[in-house]
N, C-alpha and C positions, 0 to 999 in steps of 0.2 A: 684181417678184414673185420671191420666193425659191423655188427648186426644192424645197428641203427642206420648206417650208411647204405646197407644192402636193401633196406626197405623203401628207398626213394630213388627215383630216376634222375637223370641229369638236369631235368627242369625243376627239380624239387617237389614233384608231384608224387603222391603215393602210388606205388606199383600195384598191379593186380595181386591179390592175396595169394593166389596159387604160385605165382612167380616168387614171391617173398618166401613162401614155404619151401620151394625147391632150393632157393639160395641157402636158407638155413640148413636144410637137409644136407646139402653139399658141404657146408662148413662143418657140420657135425661128423660126417663120414670121413672127412680128411683131417679132422682135428688132431693135433699133436704132431703133425708132420711139418707144420710151419711153412708149407709150400703153397703160396697163393696161386701159382700156375695150376697145380693139381686141383685146387678148389674150383677155379674157373672151368677147368676141363670137366670135372664131375658135374658142375652146374649145367654146362652145355649138354652133356650126355642125358641128364635127367630131363631137361627141357625138350630135347629132341624126342626122347622116348614118350614124353607126355603128348607131344604133337602126333606121333605115330599111333598112340593109343586112341586118340580122338578119331583118327581115320578108321581104325579097326572097329571102334564102337559104332560109327556111322554105318560101316559095312554090315555089321551084325544086325543092326536095327533095320536097315534096308532089306536085308534078306528075310528077316522075320515078317516085316510088313508085306513084302512081295508074296511070300508063301501063304500068308493068311488071306490075302485078297485074290490071288490068282492060282498059279500052279507052282510046283517046286523049281521050275526053271528060273535061272537068274536073268534079270533084265539088263544087266550091265552095271547098274548102280553099285551093287555089292562088290563086283570085281574092281570097279574104279576106285572105291574107297580103300580096298586092300592093296591095290597097286600104289595108291598114294602113300600108304603106310610104309611099304617096302622101299619106295623111291626116296622118301625122306630119310629113312635109316641108312640106305646105301649111299646117298649123297653126302651124308655127314660121317660115314664110316662107323655107325653105331650098331652093335649087335644086340640080340635079345638080352 
């Protein structure tokens, strides 16, 4: 897979920089194996983990905001974000 090709989407538009970084990371991690399927699989895993991390970060921030404004009880936003994280990983079969 050519790095230059990985930096553009099917419409010829520049992809989000983070997506490009994840694609390059997957290519580096699988380098030497010559297996495009493994590169795609690793890219998908990295992308899914990135999405799950966003949910986790939202949950942590919501909990921090909630505790600083009210009491230590969770108002549901935190659990919702963490549930989102776990659901994304389970749906795609990605582990920590």
